[in-house]
Backbone of each chain as ProteinMPNN parsed JSONL, in Angstrom:
{"seq_chain_A": "MIDSLLNALSGLMLAAGCFFMVSGAVGLVRFPDFYTRMHAAGVTDTLATFLIVGALMLLAGWSLALFKLGLILLFIFFTSPTASHALAKAAQHSELRLEQPGRPATAQAGQAARNAAEPALEADTTNTGRD", "coords_chain_A": {"N_chain_A": [[36.511, -12.325, -3.321], [34.462, -11.409, -5.251], [32.373, -12.336, -3.857], [32.481, -10.844, -1.398], [31.943, -8.376, -2.547], [29.299, -8.738, -3.453], [28.048, -9.048, -0.97], [28.428, -6.609, 0.124], [27.219, -4.885, -1.642], [24.442, -5.912, -1.373], [23.908, -5.325, 1.319], [24.047, -2.59, 1.116], [21.667, -2.23, -0.501], [19.682, -3.202, 1.038], [19.856, -1.404, 3.221], [18.997, 0.889, 1.903], [16.473, 0.11, 1.055], [15.264, -0.164, 3.696], [15.41, 2.551, 4.455], [13.647, 3.812, 2.583], [11.293, 2.469, 3.283], [10.803, 2.939, 5.911], [10.44, 5.783, 5.819], [8.178, 5.842, 4.127], [6.36, 4.7, 5.808], [6.233, 6.484, 7.897], [5.104, 8.692, 6.544], [2.729, 7.484, 6.127], [1.482, 7.55, 8.508], [1.755, 10.264, 9.35], [0.675, 12.043, 7.386], [-1.752, 14.392, 6.268], [-4.294, 13.852, 4.876], [-6.367, 11.518, 3.014], [-5.43, 11.078, 0.378], [-2.862, 11.902, 0.134], [-1.64, 10.319, 2.077], [-1.986, 7.838, 0.653], [-0.188, 8.372, -1.479], [2.324, 8.426, -0.172], [2.427, 5.87, 0.869], [1.958, 4.14, -1.229], [3.826, 4.794, -3.284], [6.326, 4.26, -2.107], [6.066, 1.732, -1.352], [6.419, -0.073, -3.519], [9.156, 0.518, -4.364], [10.751, -0.041, -2.172], [10.189, -2.604, -1.885], [11.28, -3.781, -4.095], [13.941, -3.124, -3.715], [14.654, -4.488, -1.375], [14.037, -7.216, -1.97], [15.55, -7.443, -4.133], [18.083, -7.323, -2.858], [17.974, -9.765, -1.331], [17.998, -11.627, -3.329], [20.542, -11.16, -4.414], [21.94, -12.222, -2.255], [21.175, -14.801, -2.377], [22.3, -16.265, -4.437], [22.89, -18.621, -7.197], [20.107, -20.519, -7.234], [17.248, -22.39, -6.215], [16.001, -20.652, -4.606], [16.5, -18.092, -5.66], [14.903, -18.152, -7.984], [12.45, -18.228, -6.758], [12.257, -15.895, -5.265], [12.419, -14.247, -7.457], [9.877, -14.596, -8.51], [8.334, -13.571, -6.396], [9.072, -10.952, -6.481], [8.299, -10.287, -9.126], [5.532, -10.615, -8.898], [4.729, -8.921, -6.904], [5.425, -6.565, -8.022], [3.597, -6.237, -10.071], [1.147, -6.278, -8.807], [1.053, -4.389, -6.678], [0.988, -1.695, -7.658], [-1.491, -2.003, -8.974], [-3.244, -2.457, -6.893], [-3.083, -0.069, -5.564], [-4.214, 1.605, -7.553], [-6.776, 0.547, -7.754], [-7.756, 1.239, -5.035], [-7.489, 3.963, -5.144], [-9.53, 4.484, -7.013], [-11.81, 3.475, -5.98], [-12.038, 5.077, -3.679], [-12.529, 7.549, -5.061], [-14.959, 7.2, -6.191], [-16.479, 7.166, -3.807], [-17.699, 9.34, -1.132], [-15.219, 10.453, -0.687], [-14.199, 12.015, -2.741], [-11.957, 13.936, -4.678], [-11.46, 17.481, -4.484], [-12.75, 19.455, -7.177], [-12.933, 22.075, -9.561], [-16.343, 23.279, -9.709], [-17.369, 20.883, -8.755], [-18.392, 19.089, -6.263], [-16.597, 18.476, -3.153], [-17.338, 16.72, -1.077], [-20.154, 14.81, -0.222], [-21.857, 16.084, 1.637], [-20.974, 18.729, 1.459], [-21.656, 19.101, -1.244], [-24.38, 18.97, -1.239], [-24.909, 21.332, 0.368], [-23.864, 23.33, -1.213], [-25.679, 23.058, -3.337], [-28.033, 23.755, -2.003], [-27.539, 26.452, -1.504], [-26.86, 27.678, -3.889], [-27.273, 29.824, -6.912], [-29.731, 29.604, -9.463], [-28.497, 29.134, -12.0], [-26.034, 28.23, -11.307], [-26.902, 26.133, -9.995], [-27.909, 24.471, -11.914], [-25.358, 23.629, -13.155], [-24.266, 22.073, -11.076], [-25.937, 20.047, -10.605], [-25.903, 17.409, -11.837], [-23.434, 16.577, -11.086], [-23.113, 15.447, -8.658], [-23.081, 12.639, -6.359], [-23.109, 9.582, -7.948]], "CA_chain_A": [[36.415, -11.002, -3.865], [33.141, -11.036, -5.766], [31.596, -12.592, -2.759], [32.326, -9.637, -0.476], [31.321, -7.408, -3.189], [27.983, -8.928, -3.492], [27.532, -8.845, 0.305], [28.447, -5.086, 0.389], [25.97, -4.464, -2.507], [23.106, -6.336, -0.829], [23.707, -4.438, 2.545], [23.534, -1.265, 0.598], [20.333, -2.108, -1.047], [18.869, -3.474, 2.349], [19.776, -0.142, 3.846], [18.214, 1.913, 1.097], [15.059, -0.313, 1.239], [14.816, 0.261, 4.974], [15.059, 3.928, 4.604], [12.326, 4.148, 1.846], [10.105, 1.832, 3.862], [10.427, 3.759, 7.148], [9.935, 7.105, 5.333], [6.78, 5.67, 3.735], [5.298, 4.384, 7.052], [6.065, 7.822, 8.739], [4.263, 9.41, 5.831], [1.479, 6.945, 6.165], [1.037, 7.918, 9.861], [1.584, 11.703, 9.675], [0.085, 12.989, 6.453], [-3.292, 14.823, 6.729], [-5.546, 13.292, 4.315], [-6.144, 10.143, 2.418], [-4.667, 10.872, -1.005], [-1.427, 12.155, 0.509], [-1.129, 9.138, 2.614], [-1.873, 6.918, -0.376], [0.959, 8.757, -2.186], [3.342, 8.085, 0.614], [2.53, 4.39, 1.048], [2.052, 3.528, -2.586], [5.105, 4.964, -4.071], [7.564, 3.818, -1.306], [5.918, 0.295, -1.316], [6.992, -0.78, -4.704], [10.706, 0.746, -4.478], [11.315, -0.593, -1.031], [10.083, -4.172, -2.144], [12.203, -4.069, -5.146], [15.376, -3.093, -3.241], [14.847, -5.669, -0.341], [13.917, -8.519, -2.547], [16.859, -7.594, -4.882], [19.13, -7.676, -1.953], [17.989, -11.08, -0.954], [18.402, -12.324, -4.578], [22.007, -11.124, -4.401], [22.47, -13.09, -1.187], [20.849, -16.359, -2.626], [23.21, -17.007, -5.424], [22.248, -19.497, -8.228], [19.57, -21.651, -6.552], [15.736, -22.295, -6.427], [15.523, -19.434, -3.744], [16.534, -16.999, -6.551], [13.738, -18.178, -8.811], [11.156, -17.993, -5.976], [12.208, -14.479, -4.983], [11.991, -13.406, -8.627], [8.562, -14.718, -8.666], [7.583, -12.734, -5.528], [9.287, -9.599, -7.024], [7.429, -9.985, -10.267], [4.144, -10.553, -8.401], [4.438, -7.637, -6.076], [5.751, -5.459, -8.936], [2.317, -5.988, -10.724], [-0.045, -6.092, -7.945], [1.125, -3.234, -5.77], [0.378, -0.506, -8.39], [-2.96, -2.252, -9.208], [-4.135, -2.37, -5.766], [-3.312, 1.333, -5.362], [-5.178, 2.116, -8.49], [-8.186, 0.067, -7.391], [-8.036, 1.939, -3.886], [-7.819, 5.34, -5.416], [-10.791, 4.534, -7.749], [-12.964, 3.243, -4.929], [-12.106, 6.349, -2.906], [-12.964, 8.458, -5.848], [-16.266, 6.935, -6.299], [-16.979, 7.451, -2.59], [-17.762, 10.686, -0.753], [-13.862, 11.173, -0.472], [-13.899, 12.552, -3.967], [-11.235, 15.066, -4.532], [-12.085, 18.706, -4.925], [-12.418, 20.076, -8.386], [-13.812, 23.269, -9.897], [-17.622, 22.94, -10.254], [-17.548, 19.66, -8.449], [-18.368, 19.242, -4.786], [-15.675, 17.58, -2.689], [-18.015, 15.635, -0.299], [-21.713, 14.655, -0.442], [-22.536, 17.242, 2.461], [-20.685, 20.062, 0.821], [-22.443, 19.254, -2.543], [-25.782, 19.279, -0.94], [-24.918, 22.669, 0.978], [-23.674, 24.13, -2.424], [-26.873, 23.093, -4.052], [-28.993, 24.622, -1.48], [-27.209, 27.843, -1.396], [-26.477, 28.237, -5.17], [-28.171, 30.503, -7.75], [-30.266, 28.578, -10.509], [-27.427, 28.944, -12.941], [-24.915, 27.361, -10.809], [-27.413, 24.848, -9.625], [-27.884, 23.624, -13.097], [-24.081, 23.254, -13.307], [-23.941, 21.103, -10.008], [-26.921, 18.848, -10.178], [-25.504, 15.974, -12.209], [-22.054, 16.21, -10.667], [-22.919, 14.95, -7.274], [-22.825, 11.176, -6.391], [-23.655, 8.8, -9.128]], "C_chain_A": [[35.113, -10.573, -4.306], [32.112, -11.406, -4.684], [31.358, -11.285, -1.73], [31.7, -8.482, -1.103], [29.765, -7.415, -3.304], [27.297, -8.601, -2.125], [27.502, -7.435, 0.584], [27.161, -4.633, -0.342], [24.451, -4.687, -1.891], [22.943, -5.548, 0.502], [23.281, -3.159, 2.222], [22.061, -1.264, 0.282], [19.27, -2.416, 0.092], [18.777, -2.16, 3.062], [18.935, 0.836, 3.084], [16.664, 1.472, 1.22], [14.53, 0.057, 2.516], [14.359, 1.75, 5.077], [13.758, 4.346, 3.774], [11.125, 3.643, 2.538], [9.649, 2.553, 5.205], [9.856, 5.122, 6.773], [8.479, 7.045, 4.858], [5.867, 5.613, 4.881], [5.182, 5.743, 7.81], [5.068, 8.678, 7.948], [2.776, 8.878, 5.933], [0.678, 7.378, 7.469], [0.747, 9.444, 9.944], [0.891, 12.511, 8.521], [-1.36, 13.218, 6.665], [-4.426, 14.283, 6.139], [-5.265, 12.115, 3.492], [-5.453, 10.078, 1.295], [-3.273, 11.059, -0.722], [-0.919, 10.79, 1.19], [-1.011, 7.958, 1.667], [-0.589, 7.108, -1.224], [2.17, 8.25, -1.556], [3.585, 6.546, 0.619], [2.714, 3.694, -0.309], [3.237, 3.565, -3.405], [6.337, 4.204, -3.367], [7.476, 2.149, -1.387], [6.631, -0.487, -2.408], [8.48, -0.67, -4.823], [11.239, -0.007, -3.398], [11.3, -2.18, -1.253], [11.146, -4.582, -3.035], [13.703, -4.017, -4.591], [15.671, -4.209, -2.277], [14.921, -6.978, -0.855], [15.164, -8.75, -3.529], [18.088, -7.938, -4.162], [19.269, -9.116, -1.525], [18.392, -11.939, -2.288], [20.0, -12.312, -4.748], [22.571, -12.097, -3.467], [22.252, -14.469, -1.607], [21.693, -16.918, -3.597], [22.227, -17.77, -6.252], [21.473, -20.583, -7.525], [17.913, -21.538, -6.94], [15.29, -21.057, -5.716], [15.518, -18.351, -4.613], [15.372, -17.114, -7.495], [12.54, -17.826, -7.99], [11.13, -16.448, -5.599], [11.96, -13.661, -6.227], [10.57, -13.612, -8.963], [7.802, -13.756, -7.824], [7.832, -11.354, -5.957], [8.35, -9.321, -8.051], [5.999, -9.676, -9.853], [3.808, -9.156, -7.826], [4.588, -6.469, -7.083], [4.457, -5.157, -9.868], [1.277, -5.714, -9.91], [-0.029, -4.888, -7.163], [0.613, -2.022, -6.345], [-1.134, -0.791, -8.634], [-3.771, -2.124, -8.038], [-4.16, -0.832, -5.359], [-4.192, 1.988, -6.384], [-6.542, 1.662, -8.067], [-8.581, 0.858, -6.073], [-8.354, 3.387, -4.302], [-9.144, 5.443, -6.177], [-11.971, 4.362, -6.909], [-13.083, 4.449, -4.157], [-12.658, 7.468, -3.819], [-14.36, 8.336, -6.139], [-17.211, 7.185, -5.055], [-17.246, 8.947, -2.325], [-16.229, 11.292, -0.376], [-13.41, 11.707, -1.679], [-13.045, 13.858, -3.863], [-11.943, 16.254, -5.025], [-11.646, 19.141, -6.177], [-13.371, 21.148, -8.75], [-15.137, 22.857, -10.297], [-18.027, 21.356, -9.783], [-17.384, 19.395, -6.916], [-17.429, 18.02, -4.182], [-16.309, 16.393, -1.851], [-19.508, 15.708, -0.605], [-22.384, 15.737, 0.34], [-22.242, 18.373, 1.768], [-21.343, 20.196, -0.474], [-23.856, 19.546, -2.212], [-25.912, 20.755, -0.385], [-24.73, 23.584, -0.223], [-24.937, 24.13, -3.192], [-28.003, 23.829, -3.423], [-28.608, 26.122, -1.408], [-27.073, 28.519, -2.878], [-27.583, 28.86, -5.892], [-28.66, 29.314, -8.813], [-29.303, 28.092, -11.439], [-26.512, 27.938, -12.56], [-25.515, 26.055, -10.429], [-27.485, 23.89, -10.822], [-26.526, 22.888, -13.432], [-23.829, 21.993, -12.394], [-24.808, 19.898, -9.872], [-26.424, 17.607, -10.668], [-24.026, 15.679, -11.847], [-21.875, 15.71, -9.318], [-22.661, 13.365, -7.361], [-23.583, 10.506, -7.49], [-24.764, 7.864, -8.381]], "O_chain_A": [[34.614, -9.535, -3.873], [31.048, -10.789, -4.639], [30.26, -10.855, -1.378], [31.029, -7.678, -0.457], [29.069, -6.401, -3.267], [26.216, -8.015, -2.062], [26.577, -7.008, 1.275], [26.211, -4.106, 0.237], [23.531, -3.87, -1.919], [21.817, -5.126, 0.764], [22.363, -2.591, 2.812], [21.308, -0.406, 0.741], [18.14, -1.93, 0.057], [17.681, -1.801, 3.493], [18.182, 1.578, 3.714], [15.763, 2.282, 1.438], [13.415, 0.575, 2.556], [13.313, 2.148, 5.588], [12.928, 5.123, 4.246], [10.051, 4.237, 2.451], [8.479, 2.732, 5.546], [8.873, 5.56, 7.371], [7.671, 7.944, 5.089], [4.835, 6.276, 4.983], [4.103, 6.076, 8.302], [4.242, 9.346, 8.57], [1.794, 9.615, 5.85], [-0.543, 7.528, 7.487], [-0.271, 9.883, 10.481], [0.553, 13.667, 8.776], [-2.096, 12.369, 7.168], [-5.486, 14.215, 6.762], [-4.116, 11.73, 3.274], [-4.806, 9.049, 1.093], [-2.468, 10.365, -1.343], [0.133, 10.262, 0.831], [-0.09, 7.152, 1.798], [0.026, 6.125, -1.637], [3.022, 7.685, -2.241], [4.685, 6.032, 0.421], [3.529, 2.785, -0.467], [3.635, 2.627, -4.096], [7.203, 3.626, -4.023], [8.454, 1.406, -1.465], [7.354, -1.45, -2.154], [9.104, -1.609, -5.317], [12.242, -0.674, -3.652], [12.217, -2.911, -0.878], [11.842, -5.573, -2.816], [14.558, -4.802, -5.002], [16.742, -4.815, -2.307], [15.678, -7.823, -0.38], [15.698, -9.84, -3.735], [18.98, -8.65, -4.623], [20.362, -9.66, -1.365], [19.121, -12.922, -2.154], [20.628, -13.29, -5.151], [23.563, -12.758, -3.775], [23.063, -15.325, -1.25], [21.815, -18.142, -3.583], [21.008, -17.665, -6.121], [22.11, -21.583, -7.194], [17.445, -20.767, -7.777], [14.313, -20.434, -6.13], [14.592, -17.554, -4.465], [14.845, -16.045, -7.802], [11.649, -17.151, -8.506], [10.07, -15.823, -5.631], [11.4, -12.567, -6.166], [10.047, -12.79, -9.715], [6.818, -13.161, -8.265], [6.912, -10.544, -5.845], [7.637, -8.318, -8.007], [5.352, -8.729, -10.301], [2.873, -8.433, -8.171], [3.885, -5.467, -6.947], [4.269, -4.04, -10.351], [0.451, -4.884, -10.289], [-1.108, -4.331, -6.962], [-0.135, -1.303, -5.682], [-1.953, 0.119, -8.503], [-4.927, -1.711, -8.135], [-5.184, -0.37, -4.856], [-4.899, 2.927, -6.02], [-7.439, 2.505, -8.054], [-9.773, 1.155, -5.992], [-9.354, 3.961, -3.87], [-9.845, 6.439, -5.994], [-13.004, 5.008, -7.085], [-14.216, 4.886, -3.954], [-13.285, 8.356, -3.241], [-14.99, 9.374, -6.343], [-18.423, 7.372, -5.162], [-17.034, 9.757, -3.228], [-16.074, 12.401, 0.135], [-12.198, 11.904, -1.763], [-13.361, 14.753, -3.079], [-12.868, 16.171, -5.834], [-10.446, 19.252, -6.43], [-14.516, 21.145, -8.297], [-15.188, 22.065, -11.239], [-18.887, 20.716, -10.388], [-16.272, 19.494, -6.396], [-17.474, 16.864, -4.602], [-15.86, 15.25, -1.929], [-19.981, 16.664, -1.219], [-23.366, 16.306, -0.136], [-23.184, 19.084, 1.42], [-21.614, 21.331, -0.865], [-24.483, 20.35, -2.903], [-26.939, 21.382, -0.643], [-25.42, 24.603, -0.263], [-25.285, 25.192, -3.707], [-28.83, 24.444, -4.096], [-29.508, 26.945, -1.24], [-27.167, 29.738, -3.026], [-28.741, 28.551, -5.615], [-28.035, 28.261, -8.945], [-29.195, 26.897, -11.715], [-26.21, 26.968, -13.255], [-24.87, 25.008, -10.486], [-27.171, 22.702, -10.737], [-26.514, 21.75, -13.901], [-23.27, 20.995, -12.851], [-24.517, 18.919, -9.185], [-26.509, 16.654, -9.894], [-23.464, 14.664, -12.257], [-20.764, 15.538, -8.818], [-22.092, 12.881, -8.339], [-24.667, 10.953, -7.862], [-25.438, 7.066, -9.032]]}, "seq_chain_B": "MLAATVISLLVVMGLALARALLGPTIYDRILAVNVFGTKTVLLIAVICFTVGKPEFLDIALVYALINFVSVVGVLRYFEYRSRMGDTAHD", "coords_chain_B": {"N_chain_B": [[23.083, -6.609, 8.841], [20.839, -7.89, 8.003], [19.423, -8.424, 10.273], [18.922, -5.721, 11.093], [17.195, -4.977, 9.113], [14.974, -6.589, 9.494], [14.099, -5.533, 12.057], [13.39, -2.952, 11.361], [11.286, -3.449, 9.513], [9.402, -4.511, 11.222], [9.03, -2.342, 12.81], [7.913, -0.675, 10.802], [5.552, -2.271, 10.271], [4.17, -1.942, 12.631], [3.693, 0.898, 12.54], [1.953, 0.876, 10.495], [-0.124, -0.645, 11.382], [-0.952, 1.142, 13.367], [-2.037, 3.19, 11.799], [-4.128, 1.803, 10.675], [-5.602, 1.235, 12.811], [-6.413, 3.94, 13.784], [-7.356, 5.207, 11.437], [-9.548, 7.476, 9.862], [-11.219, 6.981, 7.768], [-12.695, 4.111, 5.853], [-11.156, 3.469, 3.665], [-8.575, 4.424, 4.33], [-8.089, 2.482, 6.187], [-7.96, 0.068, 4.676], [-5.911, 0.731, 3.028], [-3.783, 0.791, 4.751], [-3.889, -1.782, 5.742], [-3.12, -3.099, 3.444], [-0.359, -2.23, 3.003], [0.597, -3.459, 5.177], [0.262, -6.227, 4.655], [1.964, -6.381, 2.39], [4.473, -5.852, 3.713], [4.525, -7.934, 5.377], [5.012, -10.093, 3.84], [7.632, -9.328, 2.845], [8.888, -9.625, 5.309], [8.711, -12.354, 5.915], [10.373, -13.281, 3.856], [12.856, -12.131, 4.409], [13.351, -13.104, 7.063], [13.5, -15.811, 6.416], [15.971, -15.924, 5.273], [17.511, -15.085, 7.318], [17.301, -17.099, 9.25], [18.322, -19.174, 7.687], [16.593, -20.999, 6.041], [15.497, -21.785, 3.197], [12.991, -22.932, 2.444], [10.943, -21.391, 3.42], [10.192, -19.465, 1.764], [8.219, -20.272, -0.012], [5.922, -19.798, 1.521], [5.939, -17.043, 1.782], [5.403, -16.6, -0.905], [2.8, -17.474, -1.355], [1.504, -15.857, 0.444], [1.856, -13.363, -0.606], [-0.004, -13.592, -2.793], [-2.401, -14.123, -1.52], [-2.745, -11.828, -0.198], [-3.009, -9.731, -2.084], [-5.493, -10.541, -3.433], [-7.344, -10.505, -1.219], [-7.268, -7.735, -0.612], [-8.322, -6.574, -2.978], [-10.824, -7.793, -2.964], [-12.043, -6.943, -0.598], [-12.17, -4.239, -1.255], [-13.88, -4.215, -3.428], [-16.149, -4.814, -2.301], [-16.621, -2.74, -0.347], [-16.811, -0.639, -2.252], [-19.173, -1.085, -3.718], [-20.966, -1.097, -1.648], [-20.726, 1.676, -0.861], [-21.725, 2.877, -3.076], [-24.404, 2.153, -2.755], [-25.314, 4.021, -1.02], [-24.484, 4.19, 1.616], [-22.329, 5.552, 4.08], [-18.774, 6.071, 4.032], [-17.559, 6.292, 6.329], [-17.184, 4.306, 9.221]], "CA_chain_B": [[22.125, -5.829, 8.101], [19.355, -8.587, 7.858], [18.589, -8.121, 11.6], [18.298, -4.361, 11.118], [15.91, -4.908, 8.173], [13.811, -7.186, 10.264], [13.663, -4.571, 13.04], [12.723, -1.742, 10.617], [10.091, -4.089, 8.999], [8.515, -4.638, 12.401], [8.572, -0.931, 13.129], [6.919, -0.177, 9.785], [4.332, -2.82, 10.353], [3.621, -1.256, 13.757], [3.112, 2.078, 12.132], [0.774, 0.622, 9.505], [-1.191, -1.016, 12.202], [-1.505, 2.293, 14.091], [-2.951, 3.881, 10.965], [-5.213, 0.944, 10.47], [-6.605, 1.412, 13.942], [-7.023, 5.247, 13.882], [-7.623, 5.863, 10.138], [-10.87, 8.014, 9.876], [-12.224, 6.267, 6.772], [-12.523, 2.742, 5.643], [-10.152, 3.544, 2.704], [-7.359, 4.438, 5.181], [-7.734, 1.158, 6.92], [-7.503, -0.853, 3.743], [-4.551, 1.165, 2.575], [-2.8, 0.387, 5.924], [-3.717, -3.419, 5.723], [-2.401, -3.421, 2.109], [0.907, -2.068, 3.273], [0.903, -4.429, 6.317], [0.436, -7.324, 3.951], [3.264, -6.42, 1.533], [5.579, -5.949, 4.656], [4.576, -9.304, 5.988], [5.695, -10.833, 2.615], [9.019, -9.019, 2.911], [9.343, -10.052, 6.741], [9.001, -13.739, 5.996], [11.379, -13.525, 3.009], [14.125, -11.814, 5.137], [13.562, -14.162, 8.255], [14.005, -17.117, 5.839], [17.424, -15.754, 5.025], [18.171, -14.962, 8.696], [17.548, -18.45, 9.904], [18.87, -20.067, 6.728], [15.681, -21.926, 5.538], [14.826, -21.28, 1.93], [11.764, -23.293, 2.136], [9.82, -20.336, 3.935], [9.905, -18.535, 0.555], [6.806, -20.585, -0.509], [5.016, -19.266, 2.378], [5.87, -15.782, 1.387], [4.775, -16.409, -2.247], [1.402, -17.618, -1.017], [0.948, -14.764, 1.29], [1.677, -12.387, -1.593], [-1.128, -13.838, -3.692], [-3.676, -13.944, -0.715], [-2.878, -10.493, 0.186], [-3.651, -9.014, -3.344], [-6.89, -11.036, -3.705], [-8.115, -10.079, -0.187], [-7.386, -6.33, -0.731], [-9.29, -6.225, -3.996], [-12.192, -8.379, -2.701], [-12.602, -6.011, 0.416], [-12.27, -2.966, -1.96], [-15.057, -4.186, -4.274], [-17.299, -4.862, -1.28], [-16.975, -1.346, 0.001], [-17.227, 0.387, -3.366], [-20.625, -1.35, -4.022], [-21.71, -0.496, -0.454], [-20.779, 3.1, -0.654], [-22.626, 3.259, -4.094], [-25.808, 2.003, -2.443], [-25.658, 5.216, -0.295], [-24.027, 4.329, 2.857], [-21.158, 6.356, 4.116], [-17.436, 5.296, 4.202], [-17.183, 6.423, 7.824], [-17.85, 3.184, 9.737]], "C_chain_B": [[20.722, -6.513, 7.794], [18.667, -8.381, 9.159], [18.076, -6.686, 11.738], [17.156, -4.189, 10.279], [14.878, -5.523, 8.796], [13.281, -6.274, 11.383], [12.861, -3.473, 12.41], [11.581, -2.366, 9.919], [9.086, -4.107, 10.054], [8.149, -3.221, 12.807], [7.457, -0.488, 12.165], [5.521, -0.841, 9.933], [3.381, -2.385, 11.572], [2.958, 0.049, 13.395], [1.87, 1.969, 11.185], [-0.421, 0.253, 10.306], [-1.813, 0.147, 12.964], [-2.404, 2.98, 13.175], [-4.183, 3.138, 10.795], [-6.349, 1.131, 11.644], [-7.234, 2.847, 14.073], [-7.363, 5.9, 12.665], [-9.141, 6.203, 10.135], [-11.835, 7.241, 8.938], [-11.851, 4.892, 6.624], [-11.41, 2.628, 4.688], [-8.6, 3.662, 3.377], [-6.923, 3.155, 5.743], [-7.434, 0.118, 5.756], [-6.201, -0.605, 3.063], [-3.455, 0.502, 3.576], [-2.797, -1.178, 5.895], [-2.997, -3.877, 4.533], [-0.872, -3.361, 2.395], [1.428, -3.026, 4.346], [1.134, -5.734, 5.65], [1.715, -7.507, 3.25], [4.541, -6.52, 2.513], [5.78, -7.264, 5.197], [5.369, -10.153, 4.975], [7.093, -10.781, 2.843], [9.673, -9.634, 4.283], [9.74, -11.515, 6.637], [10.214, -14.008, 5.019], [12.743, -13.248, 3.82], [14.233, -12.807, 6.36], [14.031, -15.467, 7.649], [15.474, -17.086, 5.651], [18.294, -15.614, 6.314], [18.528, -16.289, 9.276], [18.13, -19.428, 8.844], [17.934, -21.178, 6.272], [15.028, -21.453, 4.392], [13.518, -21.741, 1.69], [10.667, -22.294, 2.498], [9.52, -19.484, 2.75], [8.491, -18.909, -0.068], [5.714, -19.917, 0.263], [4.818, -17.666, 2.004], [5.144, -15.512, -0.028], [3.264, -16.543, -2.068], [0.787, -16.492, -0.52], [0.855, -13.574, 0.307], [0.346, -12.541, -2.362], [-2.332, -13.611, -2.844], [-3.939, -12.584, -0.52], [-3.557, -9.579, -0.885], [-5.075, -9.33, -3.446], [-7.741, -10.47, -2.587], [-8.268, -8.53, -0.349], [-8.483, -6.008, -1.818], [-10.736, -6.574, -3.764], [-12.745, -7.455, -1.662], [-13.038, -4.773, -0.264], [-13.701, -2.986, -2.649], [-16.275, -4.207, -3.282], [-17.668, -3.423, -0.839], [-17.269, -0.343, -0.979], [-18.612, 0.148, -3.612], [-21.402, -0.853, -2.846], [-21.786, 0.918, -0.4], [-21.668, 3.735, -1.872], [-24.162, 3.153, -3.746], [-26.287, 3.066, -1.595], [-25.261, 5.27, 1.087], [-22.71, 5.259, 2.8], [-19.978, 5.421, 4.399], [-16.991, 5.262, 5.543], [-17.905, 5.225, 8.47], [-18.051, 3.489, 11.275]], "O_chain_B": [[19.713, -5.908, 7.432], [17.453, -8.181, 9.191], [17.041, -6.412, 12.344], [16.239, -3.42, 10.568], [13.774, -4.995, 8.665], [12.072, -6.267, 11.618], [11.781, -3.116, 12.881], [10.713, -1.518, 9.713], [7.944, -3.728, 9.794], [6.987, -2.97, 13.127], [6.363, -0.049, 12.519], [4.483, -0.198, 9.775], [2.152, -2.444, 11.551], [1.842, 0.333, 13.831], [0.969, 2.805, 11.123], [-1.543, 0.689, 10.05], [-3.022, 0.173, 13.193], [-3.486, 3.378, 13.608], [-5.252, 3.747, 10.763], [-7.57, 1.169, 11.498], [-8.409, 2.976, 14.418], [-7.664, 7.093, 12.711], [-9.951, 5.31, 10.381], [-12.985, 6.925, 9.24], [-10.834, 4.453, 7.161], [-10.658, 1.67, 4.86], [-7.63, 3.043, 2.94], [-5.759, 2.759, 5.807], [-6.566, -0.716, 6.014], [-5.496, -1.502, 2.601], [-2.482, -0.162, 3.219], [-1.732, -1.782, 6.023], [-2.329, -4.91, 4.554], [-0.158, -4.312, 2.079], [2.617, -3.343, 4.369], [2.12, -6.387, 5.993], [2.446, -8.487, 3.394], [5.527, -7.175, 2.176], [6.888, -7.73, 5.463], [6.316, -10.848, 5.344], [7.778, -11.789, 3.017], [10.826, -10.065, 4.308], [10.794, -11.948, 7.101], [11.02, -14.888, 5.324], [13.627, -14.104, 3.851], [15.346, -13.291, 6.566], [14.848, -16.171, 8.243], [16.162, -18.089, 5.841], [19.481, -15.93, 6.396], [19.639, -16.618, 9.69], [18.409, -20.555, 9.253], [18.434, -22.291, 6.108], [14.034, -20.739, 4.52], [12.827, -21.153, 0.858], [9.573, -22.351, 1.935], [8.52, -18.77, 2.817], [7.734, -18.063, -0.543], [4.693, -19.516, -0.296], [3.707, -17.139, 1.949], [4.476, -14.511, -0.285], [2.524, -15.733, -2.627], [-0.312, -16.115, -0.927], [-0.125, -12.832, 0.364], [-0.35, -11.537, -2.519], [-3.266, -12.967, -3.32], [-5.069, -12.105, -0.618], [-4.488, -8.817, -0.624], [-5.869, -8.394, -3.545], [-8.819, -9.964, -2.901], [-9.4, -8.063, -0.217], [-9.426, -5.261, -1.56], [-11.683, -5.916, -4.194], [-13.929, -7.144, -1.795], [-14.111, -4.246, 0.032], [-14.528, -2.082, -2.53], [-17.308, -3.597, -3.557], [-18.81, -2.974, -0.941], [-17.878, 0.687, -0.689], [-19.325, 1.144, -3.734], [-22.44, -0.221, -3.038], [-22.8, 1.443, 0.059], [-22.229, 4.826, -1.771], [-25.024, 3.855, -4.275], [-27.494, 3.157, -1.369], [-25.596, 6.233, 1.777], [-22.158, 5.631, 1.764], [-20.084, 4.289, 4.871], [-16.197, 4.418, 5.958], [-19.119, 5.105, 8.305], [-18.617, 2.669, 11.998]]}, "name": "protein", "num_of_chains": 2, "seq": "MIDSLLNALSGLMLAAGCFFMVSGAVGLVRFPDFYTRMHAAGVTDTLATFLIVGALMLLAGWSLALFKLGLILLFIFFTSPTASHALAKAAQHSELRLEQPGRPATAQAGQAARNAAEPALEADTTNTGRDMLAATVISLLVVMGLALARALLGPTIYDRILAVNVFGTKTVLLIAVICFTVGKPEFLDIALVYALINFVSVVGVLRYFEYRSRMGDTAHD"}
């Protein structure tokens, strides 16, 4: 009884994990720019991993495999958001910088704005270009 | 359900590989490689339950460690390179 219940629950979690994983991958391929792609990939990555490894833990029962799966889950749970954060920070420091008011989106756009701007605006934008 | 999970993991890894091949910037490629590595860990874990060999979980654990370190290392490299004045478009 409890065995079939665990099997059904793990099948359900595997199905949900597959759904989130595939939707994240479709977003990774189809979305138009880097930050939207990172949203699709980074958010679904953690949840799909949690669901699939949790389903495997239900299948494993009380054994050494359960402990190892727990270690994998814990590790991915900490490193996946950290990798996403490092990636977003590196992209923000490059010319992929997000567009903000008074802050050029790309290095080329910043140069063009500096060339075209009046002196007042120029004083605003001079120290907001690339570091 | 385990077989279906293996198939969908392979599909997701193929899509991530496609993004890694045609991503316009280096950061798209790093993101796709990160997704690919995480899905590889999951694939090894699911395969070890499909064939019934729990020893394979050690490989998955080591792969998870290597994946994180390699992504952060490559990221550091390109972050410093883009600060030196090169572009992120390779």
